[in-house]
C-alpha positions, -999 to 999 in steps of 0.1 A, spaced: -68 175 -24 -40 152 -35 -26 151 0 -60 141 16 -65 114 -10 -30 100 -6 -33 101 32 -66 82 32 -53 56 6 -22 51 28 -44 48 59 -66 22 41 -34 3 31 -23 4 67 11 18 60 6 46 85 5 19 111 35 0 99 60 25 84 79 50 106 73 86 96 54 76 65 32 107 69 63 128 62 69 109 30 33 115 19 34 152 27 67 155 8 52 136 -22 24 161 -23 48 190 -22 69 175 -49 38 169 -71 30 206 -67 66 217 -74 67 196 -105 35 210 -118 47 246 -111 81 239 -127 64 226 -159 39 256 -159 69 279 -158 80 268 -193 45 278 -206 45 311 -187 59 340 -209 66 362 -178 91 336 -165 125 335 -182 138 303 -197 167 304 -173 144 307 -143 122 279 -155 152 255 -159 166 266 -125 132 258 -109 131 224 -126 167 214 -115 159 225 -79 128 203 -80 148 173 -93 174 179 -65 146 180 -39 133 147 -53 167 131 -47 168 145 -11 132 135 -4 138 100 -16 169 95 5 153 108 37 121 88 31 142 56 25 162 63 57 131 69 78 114 37 66 144 14 61 136 -9 90 100 -11 79 110 -19 44 131 -48 56 101 -60 76 80 -58 45 107 -78 26 106 -106 52 68 -105 51 68 -110 14 95 -137 16 73 -157 40 52 -168 10 83 -186 -4 69 -187 -40 43 -171 -61 25 -204 -63 21 -205 -25 7 -169 -26 -19 -178 -52 -29 -210 -33 -37 -189 -2 -50 -159 -22 -81 -177 -33 -94 -187 2 -85 -152 14 -106 -137 -14 -135 -159 -7 -133 -151 30 -138 -114 22 -167 -120 -2 -195 -106 20 -174 -79 36 -164 -66 1 -201 -62 -7 -205 -40 24 -174 -20 14 -187 -16 -21 -221 -3 -8 -203 22 14 -181 32 -16 -212 38 -37 -227 60 -10 -195 80 -8 -193 84 -45 -229 96 -47 -221 121 -18 -190 132 -37 -166 122 -9 -136 111 -30 -113 113 0 -133 86 19 -135 66 -13 -97 64 -14 -96 50 21 -118 20 10 -96 15 -21 -66 11 2 -86 -11 26 -96 -35 -2 -61 -37 -15 -46 -43 19 -71 -70 30 -72 -89 -3 -35 -88 -14 -15 -85 18 -26 -113 41 -7 -134 66 8 -166 54 -6 -195 75 19 -216 93 24 -250 76 26 -268 110 -8 -254 120 -23 -266 87 -8 -300 86 -7 -308 123 15 -335 136 13 -358 106 26 -390 124 1 -386 153 -28 -376 130 -21 -406 107 -20 -430 137 -53 -417 149 -68 -419 114 -57 -455 109 -68 -464 144 -103 -452 137 -104 -471 104 -96 -504 121 
């Protein structure tokens, strides 16, 4: 169940489209989640020796390190692209300035998504619900920064036209 929810949330966020081999990272995260819960349960199980429980826990920690390194190597180029994407905002102030119009542009669409989410919740489809959570986060918080030249235009030519129309 964890894997399906994580996969749908990642699909809604759009990282399956952008990151190379991100599905492997999601599958390994699910496996590690299961391994950690089993390792912790071993300490509570009287049929498992303390040595065996510690051994299982240390192996799980080692697998976490291996998983993290391979996941980072598989997605390193995508992480750099994400870094450049975030740096395009130049400052948090610019991000907030463009965040509000982006939020307003999705006002009606969000109502549709919320209606679908209510229907999924009533149907008990939590996996589909996580897709819409990811979709909302992606569309509201990760938006393209508009080009300043496109917003401002050619200021000298625009000013000349403006002043010519006033005369």
